[in-house]
PAGUTOR-961074 format. One record per residue (C-alpha): residue number from 1; residue in one letter; y, x, z. Coordinates in pm, 1 decimal, always signed. Each point is the difference from the previous one (the first is absolute). Layout:
N
+-----+---------+----------+----------+----------+
! num ! residuo !        v !        u !        w !
+-----+---------+----------+----------+----------+
! NUM !       a !        Y !        X !        Z !
...
+-----+---------+----------+----------+----------+
END
This chain:
247
+-----+---------+----------+----------+----------+
! num ! residuo !        v !        u !        w !
+-----+---------+----------+----------+----------+
!   1 !       m !  +4108.4 !  -2036.1 !  +2848.3 !
!   2 !       k !   -152.7 !   +229.1 !   -315.5 !
!   3 !       t !    -25.9 !   +305.0 !   +191.7 !
!   4 !       q !   -157.6 !   -142.4 !   +337.8 !
!   5 !       i !   -276.7 !   -184.7 !   -253.4 !
!   6 !       t !    -38.0 !   +335.5 !   -160.0 !
!   7 !       r !    -72.6 !   +175.8 !   +311.7 !
!   8 !       f !   -210.0 !   -271.7 !   +167.7 !
!   9 !       i !   -223.5 !    -28.0 !   -293.4 !
!  10 !       t !     +5.5 !   +444.9 !    +36.5 !
!  11 !       f !   -130.5 !    -83.1 !   +327.0 !
!  12 !       l !   -257.1 !   -275.9 !    -94.9 !
!  13 !       f !   -131.3 !   +233.1 !   -246.3 !
!  14 !       l !    -78.1 !   +299.0 !   +191.8 !
!  15 !       l !   -189.3 !   -246.9 !   +268.6 !
!  16 !       l !   -234.6 !   -154.4 !   -273.4 !
!  17 !       i !   -136.6 !   +315.5 !   -145.6 !
!  18 !       v !    -69.4 !   +173.7 !   +343.9 !
!  19 !       g !   -258.7 !    -69.4 !   +270.1 !
!  20 !       h !   -289.8 !   -223.7 !   -175.0 !
!  21 !       a !   -269.6 !   +208.8 !   +178.3 !
!  22 !       g !   +136.6 !   -106.7 !   +301.1 !
!  23 !       s !   -132.7 !   -357.8 !    -21.3 !
!  24 !       p !   -352.0 !     -2.7 !   +105.2 !
!  25 !       f !    -58.5 !   -283.0 !   -275.7 !
!  26 !       f !    +23.0 !   +231.7 !   -250.0 !
!  27 !       a !   -241.2 !   +224.2 !   +109.0 !
!  28 !       r !   -331.5 !   -159.5 !     -6.4 !
!  29 !       t !   -290.7 !   +257.5 !     +9.2 !
!  30 !       s !   -276.0 !   -242.2 !    -85.9 !
!  31 !       p !    +74.9 !   -305.8 !   -175.9 !
!  32 !       s !   -205.1 !   -271.9 !     -5.0 !
!  33 !       p !    -62.0 !   -287.1 !   -250.7 !
!  34 !       v !   +267.6 !   -253.1 !    -42.7 !
!  35 !       a !   -129.3 !   -361.0 !   +159.5 !
!  36 !       s !    -56.2 !   -273.4 !   -159.6 !
!  37 !       v !   +268.9 !   -257.4 !    -13.4 !
!  38 !       t !   -180.2 !   -266.3 !   +181.7 !
!  39 !       e !    -47.4 !   +241.5 !   +283.1 !
!  40 !       t !   +151.8 !   -122.0 !   +328.5 !
!  41 !       i !   +273.6 !   +219.4 !   +126.8 !
!  42 !       p !    -15.6 !     +6.8 !   +393.3 !
!  43 !       e !   +397.3 !   -111.2 !   +143.4 !
!  44 !       v !   +119.5 !    -37.0 !   +313.5 !
!  45 !       p !   +329.2 !   -215.5 !    +18.1 !
!  46 !       h !   +237.4 !    +40.3 !   +288.4 !
!  47 !       a !   +223.9 !   -268.2 !   +107.4 !
!  48 !       p !   +383.7 !    +85.2 !    -55.9 !
!  49 !       a !   +222.3 !    -54.5 !   +262.0 !
!  50 !       h !   +200.7 !   -245.3 !   -234.3 !
!  51 !       s !    -86.7 !   -267.1 !   -260.3 !
!  52 !       s !    +68.7 !    +78.4 !   -333.9 !
!  53 !       e !   +137.8 !   -291.0 !    -98.4 !
!  54 !       a !   +264.7 !    -35.2 !   +237.4 !
!  55 !       l !   +145.3 !   +320.5 !   -154.4 !
!  56 !       g !    +14.6 !   -178.1 !   -333.2 !
!  57 !       i !   -283.1 !   +198.3 !   -132.5 !
!  58 !       d !   -220.0 !   -161.5 !   -258.7 !
!  59 !       v !   -376.9 !    +33.5 !   +160.1 !
!  60 !       r !   -123.8 !    +29.8 !   -376.6 !
!  61 !       s !   +173.1 !   +298.2 !    -20.7 !
!  62 !       l !   -178.8 !   +164.2 !   +269.2 !
!  63 !       s !   -306.5 !   -106.9 !   -126.5 !
!  64 !       r !     -3.2 !   +204.0 !   -301.3 !
!  65 !       i !    +24.1 !   +321.6 !   +239.4 !
!  66 !       d !   -365.7 !    -76.5 !   +132.7 !
!  67 !       q !   -173.3 !    -10.8 !   -418.8 !
!  68 !       i !   +231.6 !   +373.8 !    -10.0 !
!  69 !       a !   -174.5 !   +108.3 !   +315.5 !
!  70 !       k !   -324.5 !    -72.5 !   -109.9 !
!  71 !       e !     +1.2 !   +102.6 !   -358.4 !
!  72 !       g !    +95.5 !   +332.0 !   +116.3 !
!  73 !       i !   -301.5 !     -2.8 !   +234.0 !
!  74 !       r !   -195.3 !   -131.7 !   -247.9 !
!  75 !       t !   +110.8 !   +288.9 !   -351.7 !
!  76 !       k !    -32.8 !   +288.8 !   +310.3 !
!  77 !       a !   +362.3 !    +71.2 !    +13.5 !
!  78 !       f !    -28.3 !    -17.3 !   +407.6 !
!  79 !       p !   -284.7 !   -108.8 !   +232.0 !
!  80 !       g !   +187.5 !   -187.3 !   +221.9 !
!  81 !       c !   +404.9 !    -54.4 !    +91.0 !
!  82 !       q !   +247.3 !   -213.0 !   +241.6 !
!  83 !       v !   +310.6 !   -204.0 !   -134.7 !
!  84 !       v !   +281.5 !   -148.8 !   +160.0 !
!  85 !       v !   +262.3 !   -158.6 !   -129.8 !
!  86 !       m !   +321.9 !    -20.5 !   +209.0 !
!  87 !       k !   +322.0 !   -214.3 !    -13.4 !
!  88 !       e !   +291.3 !    +16.5 !   +181.3 !
!  89 !       g !   -150.4 !   +211.0 !   +272.5 !
!  90 !       v !   -343.3 !   -221.6 !    +28.7 !
!  91 !       p !   -321.0 !    +39.2 !   -138.8 !
!  92 !       v !    -72.9 !   -280.6 !   -214.9 !
!  93 !       y !   -360.8 !   +111.6 !   -154.4 !
!  94 !       e !   -214.4 !   +236.1 !   +142.5 !
!  95 !       k !   -372.5 !    +57.9 !   -100.8 !
!  96 !       c !   -261.6 !   +274.5 !    -28.6 !
!  97 !       f !   -272.8 !    +78.4 !   -279.8 !
!  98 !       g !   -272.4 !   +160.4 !    -42.8 !
!  99 !       t !   -156.3 !   +335.2 !   +176.7 !
! 100 !       y !   +101.3 !   +330.2 !   +124.9 !
! 101 !       t !   -186.7 !   +201.2 !   -282.4 !
! 102 !       y !   -234.9 !    -79.7 !   -250.4 !
! 103 !       e !   -263.3 !   +113.0 !   +174.7 !
! 104 !       t !    +49.4 !   -184.6 !   +308.2 !
! 105 !       a !    +20.7 !   -373.9 !   +109.9 !
! 106 !       r !   +218.2 !    +48.1 !   +259.5 !
! 107 !       l !   +214.3 !   -267.9 !    -76.4 !
! 108 !       v !   +394.7 !    +47.6 !    +10.1 !
! 109 !       k !   +148.0 !   -187.0 !   +261.6 !
! 110 !       p !   +429.3 !    -37.7 !    +83.9 !
! 111 !       t !    -57.3 !   +305.4 !   +299.0 !
! 112 !       t !   -149.7 !   +230.9 !   -278.0 !
! 113 !       m !   +191.6 !   +313.4 !     -2.2 !
! 114 !       y !   +110.8 !   +170.2 !   -337.9 !
! 115 !       d !   +124.6 !   +355.0 !    -73.1 !
! 116 !       l !   +352.4 !    -44.0 !    -89.0 !
! 117 !       a !    +21.4 !   +223.2 !   -336.7 !
! 118 !       s !   +234.3 !    +19.5 !   -245.8 !
! 119 !       l !   +224.7 !   -259.0 !   +157.3 !
! 120 !       s !   +313.8 !   +116.6 !   -235.8 !
! 121 !       k !   -112.9 !   -179.3 !   -272.3 !
! 122 !       t !    -26.3 !   -332.9 !   +128.1 !
! 123 !       t !   +225.3 !     -7.2 !   +326.8 !
! 124 !       g !   +294.4 !   +183.3 !   -195.5 !
! 125 !       t !    -44.6 !    -53.9 !   -394.6 !
! 126 !       l !   -204.3 !   -275.0 !    -57.0 !
! 127 !       l !   +241.6 !   -204.6 !   +226.0 !
! 128 !       a !   +336.8 !   +125.5 !   -200.3 !
! 129 !       v !   -162.9 !    -30.5 !   -330.1 !
! 130 !       m !    -62.7 !   -423.0 !   +112.0 !
! 131 !       k !   +379.9 !     +6.2 !    +85.4 !
! 132 !       l !   +144.7 !   +178.6 !   -351.9 !
! 133 !       y !   -228.1 !   -214.7 !   -183.6 !
! 134 !       d !   +114.6 !   -295.1 !   +217.5 !
! 135 !       s !   +390.5 !    +56.4 !    -40.1 !
! 136 !       g !    -62.4 !    +83.7 !   -374.5 !
! 137 !       k !    +35.5 !   +314.0 !     +8.4 !
! 138 !       l !   -315.8 !   +129.2 !   -205.0 !
! 139 !       k !   -325.2 !   -157.3 !   -189.1 !
! 140 !       l !   -319.1 !    +97.6 !   +101.3 !
! 141 !       t !    -51.4 !    +61.0 !   -383.3 !
! 142 !       d !   +330.7 !   +236.5 !    -11.9 !
! 143 !       k !    -78.3 !   +409.3 !   -104.0 !
! 144 !       a !    +43.8 !   +206.7 !   +324.3 !
! 145 !       s !   +201.9 !   +247.1 !   -239.6 !
! 146 !       t !   +246.9 !   -304.7 !    -16.7 !
! 147 !       f !   +104.5 !   +140.5 !   +379.9 !
! 148 !       l !   -115.5 !   +353.9 !    -79.0 !
! 149 !       p !   +179.1 !   +179.1 !   -282.6 !
! 150 !       f !   -214.2 !   +322.0 !    +45.0 !
! 151 !       l !   -336.4 !   -175.3 !    -89.1 !
! 152 !       r !   +164.2 !   -118.1 !   -359.9 !
! 153 !       s !   -146.6 !   +198.0 !   -254.0 !
! 154 !       t !   -253.4 !   +102.7 !   +176.5 !
! 155 !       n !   -379.6 !   -143.8 !     +5.6 !
! 156 !       k !    +57.9 !   -169.3 !   +296.4 !
! 157 !       e !   +262.4 !   -189.0 !   -158.6 !
! 158 !       d !   -152.9 !   -386.9 !    -47.0 !
! 159 !       i !   -172.5 !    -27.1 !   +333.1 !
! 160 !       t !   +132.4 !   -292.5 !   +133.4 !
! 161 !       i !    +56.3 !   -100.7 !   +378.6 !
! 162 !       s !   -302.2 !   -234.0 !     -9.3 !
! 163 !       e !   -215.3 !   +264.0 !   -131.1 !
! 164 !       l !   +142.3 !   +212.3 !   +337.3 !
! 165 !       l !    -39.7 !   -304.0 !   +244.5 !
! 166 !       f !   -391.6 !    -16.0 !   -116.3 !
! 167 !       h !   -109.5 !   +371.6 !    -19.9 !
! 168 !       e !     -8.1 !    -90.4 !   -352.8 !
! 169 !       s !   +256.6 !   +285.1 !   -153.4 !
! 170 !       g !   -242.6 !   +325.2 !    -95.2 !
! 171 !       l !   +188.5 !   +219.5 !   +256.0 !
! 172 !       p !   -183.4 !   +283.8 !   +249.8 !
! 173 !       a !    -45.2 !   -174.8 !   +346.1 !
! 174 !       g !   +198.4 !   +275.6 !   +162.6 !
! 175 !       l !   +260.1 !   +284.6 !    -99.1 !
! 176 !       p !    -46.8 !   +305.6 !   +233.2 !
! 177 !       f !   +404.4 !    +51.4 !     -5.5 !
! 178 !       y !    -71.3 !   +277.9 !   +264.6 !
! 179 !       r !   -109.4 !   +170.5 !   -252.5 !
! 180 !       l !   +334.5 !    +95.5 !   -148.5 !
! 181 !       v !   +103.2 !   +204.1 !   +351.4 !
! 182 !       i !   -331.8 !   +193.6 !   +127.2 !
! 183 !       e !   -146.8 !   +272.6 !   -171.0 !
! 184 !       r !   -371.6 !    -83.2 !    +60.8 !
! 185 !       k !   -297.2 !   +234.3 !    +88.2 !
! 186 !       t !   -374.3 !   -106.2 !    +36.0 !
! 187 !       t !   -257.1 !   +146.0 !   +176.2 !
! 188 !       r !   -333.8 !   -111.0 !   +107.1 !
! 189 !       s !   -210.3 !   +113.9 !   +234.0 !
! 190 !       s !   -425.7 !    +69.6 !    +32.5 !
! 191 !       s !   -197.9 !   -330.7 !    +38.1 !
! 192 !       a !    -92.1 !   -153.5 !   +327.1 !
! 193 !       t !   -301.6 !   -192.5 !   +145.9 !
! 194 !       s !   +102.9 !   -260.1 !   +227.9 !
! 195 !       d !   -215.5 !   -227.2 !   +190.7 !
! 196 !       k !     +2.1 !   -380.7 !    -64.5 !
! 197 !       p !    -14.0 !   -308.6 !   +235.3 !
! 198 !       a !   -293.6 !    -20.0 !   +160.9 !
! 199 !       r !   -132.8 !   -276.8 !   -221.1 !
! 200 !       h !    +47.0 !   +239.8 !   -272.3 !
! 201 !       r !   -242.0 !   +272.9 !   +106.8 !
! 202 !       r !    +59.2 !   +160.3 !   -350.7 !
! 203 !       k !   +284.0 !   +322.6 !    -21.6 !
! 204 !       r !   +223.6 !    +32.6 !   -264.6 !
! 205 !       k !   +216.5 !   +240.7 !   -142.6 !
! 206 !       i !   +396.9 !    -40.4 !    +48.1 !
! 207 !       k !   +259.6 !   +201.5 !   -205.0 !
! 208 !       f !   +317.3 !   +129.8 !   +178.6 !
! 209 !       v !   +305.3 !    +22.0 !   -170.4 !
! 210 !       r !   +331.3 !   +155.1 !   +105.5 !
! 211 !       s !   +315.0 !     -7.5 !   -160.8 !
! 212 !       t !   +285.3 !   +188.8 !    +39.2 !
! 213 !       f !   +327.6 !    -28.9 !   -134.7 !
! 214 !       q !   +351.5 !   +100.8 !    +21.8 !
! 215 !       y !   +320.4 !   -193.7 !   -105.9 !
! 216 !       k !   +208.3 !   +141.7 !   -330.8 !
! 217 !       e !   +357.7 !   +146.0 !   +134.3 !
! 218 !       s !   +115.3 !   -201.6 !   -272.8 !
! 219 !       w !    -83.5 !   -342.6 !    +93.9 !
! 220 !       m !    -17.2 !    +44.0 !   +407.7 !
! 221 !       s !   +232.2 !   +144.6 !   +263.7 !
! 222 !       k !    -38.8 !     +1.0 !   +373.5 !
! 223 !       v !   +334.9 !    -47.8 !    +40.3 !
! 224 !       p !   +244.7 !   -255.1 !   -155.2 !
! 225 !       s !   +291.0 !    +60.5 !   -229.9 !
! 226 !       a !   +180.1 !   -124.5 !   -329.2 !
! 227 !       d !   -278.8 !    +79.5 !   -211.9 !
! 228 !       f !   -281.7 !    -89.3 !   +277.8 !
! 229 !       m !    +98.1 !   -401.0 !   +171.0 !
! 230 !       l !   -296.8 !   -174.8 !    -83.5 !
! 231 !       q !   -163.8 !     -2.8 !   +374.6 !
! 232 !       v !   -401.6 !    -67.2 !     -5.3 !
! 233 !       a !    -83.0 !   +171.6 !   +351.6 !
! 234 !       d !   +134.9 !   +221.8 !   +264.6 !
! 235 !       s !   +125.1 !   +337.4 !   -201.7 !
! 236 !       v !   -137.8 !   -145.8 !   -298.1 !
! 237 !       f !   +273.3 !    -86.3 !   -286.6 !
! 238 !       l !    -34.7 !    -95.8 !   -371.9 !
! 239 !       n !   +182.8 !   +145.3 !   -273.2 !
! 240 !       n !   +279.3 !   -304.0 !   -123.7 !
! 241 !       r !   -223.9 !    +75.5 !   -324.9 !
! 242 !       f !   -302.5 !   -164.7 !   +132.6 !
! 243 !       h !    +96.9 !   -376.1 !   -103.9 !
! 244 !       d !    +70.8 !    +88.2 !   -312.4 !
! 245 !       a !   -295.2 !   +205.8 !    -23.5 !
! 246 !       a !   -250.3 !   -222.1 !   +130.2 !
! 247 !       m !   +131.1 !   -253.3 !   -215.6 !
+-----+---------+----------+----------+----------+
END
């Protein structure tokens, strides 16, 4: 069991330190001032198919969702959101809050479509953490180094599970593991002039970047062998040492 937990926490650790840039909510280029606490947050309720009371859910606990969603919008954590709660395969709470962006008044509705990015953290890792937490296998205050020995005696030894989940660990947004296996050479071409759409008459300069690279023979092979058994794609096999090197 200890080995299984260690493997999972390793997976958790890698997922949570990669992919911050994939979320549009963390790429705001023109943040507006924080709204006052008394500002009215638009909400669009959508009647769930089943009564929460019939499924044994306390309605008062669901009402806290409204407070959390509205507080997130007031503090500019996100411009709007949809929240759906399901139990035993049926929805018991479904409501929309806020707007599409900070610059528009277009309301979020049940039919709003979102770009699904970085889902591995929420649909896989988070649910697994919740399961381990409920079964008493870990506490949110536990240090990741408890399960990952390679973090001990490093400056990451004291990072907790909670800090990883909240993206407050201080770790970089991403780790470019691919650089381990390629020899990269980058060249820049001359600038080119491009016309923008008719509504933007002014021309602008665009710089094109062309990257060329080749794989390191010690790390990548076109055919499988005893030393190259980690298949990445057709005719692309990683050296078995890659996992340890990435860790």
